[in-house]
C-alpha positions in Angstrom: -9.9 43.3 0.7 -8.0 40.4 -0.1 -10.6 36.8 0.1 -9.2 33.2 0.8 -10.6 30.6 -1.6 -12.8 27.9 -0.2 -13.9 25.2 -2.3 -15.5 21.8 -1.8 -13.4 19.3 0.4 -13.0 15.6 -0.7 -13.7 13.1 2.3 -10.9 13.3 4.7 -8.7 10.0 4.6 -8.5 9.5 8.3 -12.3 8.9 8.7 -11.5 5.2 9.3 -9.1 5.8 12.1 -11.2 5.3 15.8 -11.6 8.4 17.6 -10.5 6.8 20.8 -7.3 5.8 18.7 -6.6 9.1 18.1 -6.9 10.7 20.7 -4.9 7.9 23.1 -1.7 8.5 20.5 -2.3 12.5 21.4 -2.3 11.6 24.7 1.2 9.7 24.3 2.5 12.4 22.1 1.8 14.9 25.0 3.6 13.0 27.5 6.8 12.3 25.3 7.0 15.9 25.2 10.4 17.6 25.6 10.6 20.6 28.0 13.3 23.5 26.9 14.2 25.9 29.7 15.7 28.9 27.3 15.1 31.1 26.2 11.8 30.8 28.1 9.7 27.7 29.3 8.4 25.7 26.4 7.9 22.1 25.3 8.7 20.5 21.8 6.3 18.2 20.5 6.0 15.4 17.6 3.4 14.2 15.6 0.5 14.7 17.9 -1.9 14.2 15.3 -1.9 11.0 12.8 0.1 11.0 9.5 -2.8 11.0 7.5 -4.6 14.0 9.4 -1.5 16.5 8.4 -2.2 15.5 4.6 -5.9 15.6 5.0 -5.4 19.3 5.8 -2.7 20.4 3.5 -5.1 19.0 0.7 -8.1 21.3 1.6 -9.1 23.4 -1.1 -8.4 26.4 0.8 -5.8 29.0 -1.2 -3.5 31.1 0.5 -4.2 34.7 0.8 -2.2 37.2 -1.1 -1.1 39.5 1.5 1.6 42.6 0.4 3.0 43.1 3.8 1.6 41.8 7.4 3.5 44.4 9.1 4.5 41.9 11.6 1.4 41.1 13.4 -0.9 38.4 12.7 -4.2 40.7 13.5 -3.0 43.1 10.0 -5.5 40.7 8.1 -7.9 39.3 10.6 -10.2 39.1 7.7 -8.5 36.6 5.7 -7.7 34.3 8.6 -9.2 30.7 8.9 -10.6 28.9 12.2 -12.0 25.9 12.9 -15.2 27.4 13.6 -18.4 25.1 13.4 -19.2 26.1 9.7 -15.7 25.4 8.4 -15.9 21.9 10.2 -19.4 21.0 9.1 -17.2 21.9 5.4 -14.3 20.6 6.4 -14.2 16.6 8.1 -11.3 16.4 8.8 -11.2 20.0 11.0 -14.1 18.5 13.1 -11.5 15.5 13.4 -8.7 17.9 15.2 -11.5 19.8 16.9 -12.5 16.7 18.7 -9.3 15.7 19.6 -8.3 19.2 21.3 -11.6 19.5 22.9 -11.6 15.4 24.2 -10.8 15.0 28.2 -8.1 12.9 27.6 -5.8 15.4 25.7 -6.5 18.3 28.1 -5.9 16.7 30.9 -2.9 15.5 29.5 -1.6 18.7 28.4 -2.5 20.4 31.1 -0.9 17.9 33.2 2.5 18.7 31.5 2.1 21.9 31.4 0.6 22.4 35.2 -1.8 24.7 34.2 -6.0 24.4 34.3 -8.0 24.9 31.3 -11.3 24.8 33.0 -14.0 27.0 31.6 -11.9 27.7 28.9 -12.8 27.4 25.4 -11.1 25.9 22.4 -9.3 28.2 19.2 -7.9 26.9 16.0 -6.2 28.7 13.7 -5.3 27.4 10.5 -1.8 29.7 9.0 -0.9 29.7 5.4 2.3 32.0 5.3 3.7 32.9 1.9 7.0 34.5 0.9 7.4 37.8 2.4 5.9 36.8 5.6 7.1 38.0 9.0 6.3 38.6 12.6 7.9 41.2 15.1 8.6 39.7 19.0 5.9 39.7 20.9 4.1 38.2 23.4 1.1 36.3 23.2 -1.9 38.0 25.3 -2.5 36.9 28.4 -6.2 35.8 27.4 -4.8 32.7 25.9 -4.0 30.2 28.4 -1.6 28.4 26.2 -0.2 28.6 22.3 0.6 25.1 20.7 1.5 25.2 16.9 1.8 22.0 14.8 3.5 22.6 11.8 2.6 20.9 8.6 5.4 22.1 6.1 6.7 19.9 3.4 8.6 21.7 0.6 12.6 21.8 0.7 13.3 24.4 3.2 10.4 23.0 6.0 13.7 22.5 8.9 13.9 26.3 8.5 10.4 27.8 9.1 9.8 27.4 12.7 8.8 30.2 15.0 11.9 32.1 16.2 12.3 32.6 20.4 14.0 35.0 21.6 16.0 36.1 25.3 14.4 38.4 27.2 16.5 41.5 25.6 14.5 40.4 22.2 17.6 38.6 20.9 17.4 35.8 18.4 18.4 32.6 20.8 16.9 29.5 18.8 14.0 28.5 16.7 11.2 25.9 16.7 11.8 22.5 14.8 9.2 22.8 12.0 9.4 19.6 9.7 5.9 18.5 9.1 4.3 16.8 12.9 6.9 19.0 15.0 5.3 21.1 17.6 6.4 23.5 20.0 4.1 25.0 23.3 4.6 27.7 25.6 2.6 29.3 28.3 1.7 33.3 27.2 1.6 33.8 31.0 5.6 32.7 31.4 8.0 36.4 31.6 9.7 37.1 28.4 7.7 34.4 26.1 9.1 36.8 23.1 8.3 35.0 19.5 8.1 35.9 16.3 9.1 35.1 12.8 12.6 36.8 10.6 11.9 37.7 7.6 13.6 35.3 5.3 12.9 33.3 1.6 9.5 30.9 1.7 9.8 28.3 -0.7 6.0 27.3 -1.0 3.9 28.0 2.1 4.5 28.0 5.3 1.5 25.5 6.7 0.7 25.4 10.5 -1.7 25.3 13.1 -2.3 27.4 16.2 -3.9 26.0 18.8 -4.8 28.1 21.7 -7.2 27.1 24.8 -8.7 30.9 25.1 -10.3 32.7 28.5 -14.1 33.1 28.8 -14.7 36.9 27.7 -12.8 35.9 23.8 -14.2 38.9 22.2 -14.4 37.2 18.7 -16.7 34.1 19.2 -16.0 33.1 15.5 -12.7 31.6 15.9 -14.1 29.9 18.7 -14.2 25.8 17.5 -17.2 25.1 20.0 -18.6 29.0 21.1 -21.2 26.8 23.4 -19.2 24.4 25.0 -16.1 25.0 27.4 -13.8 23.0 28.4 -14.8 20.8 31.4 
């Protein structure tokens, strides 16, 4: 079984930023999102989080797991996936900072307003993805237990602009790819018809880093993946 290495985290450089200011900036970034209709309805963001937070996450002493083949699915290696769980937040304060942002009422309301969906009674789930060369995802649609999928890219290598999620048309043919530079983001509603997406296998020079943020239904079984398993979105 492959394991990811965890070490003690340095104190995040973003801890001097007032939470209210961070939340307000995230709300503003949400309001400036660009809606794209094709190949299915989705939204493109920029800098939902402060730059210091991006760099603190990239600097986390969490080594990417060595995975010979994903077989086109993230759940093929569930044992080495990393979530912003309560224990991880305690170990790494920057994870708590991010979880607090997306649990906060102003940010939740802003995303709900943008997408026309309610997250009431849902739970926050945040995954830190570190994909190495050889990674790929088959075209798929997210399960309906996810109200929304929001991905924030943390790419800084020379190929950073080429690592966005691939979007497919209703016939599962490649249509476009999400912007994937540091701070770029994309969101869509899994209940949107034919929301096919994936990642065509292509070279990854260093590590494809991103955060995947979901608000999930009350019957989500993997409670260890939730940021606040005892606290619903109100």
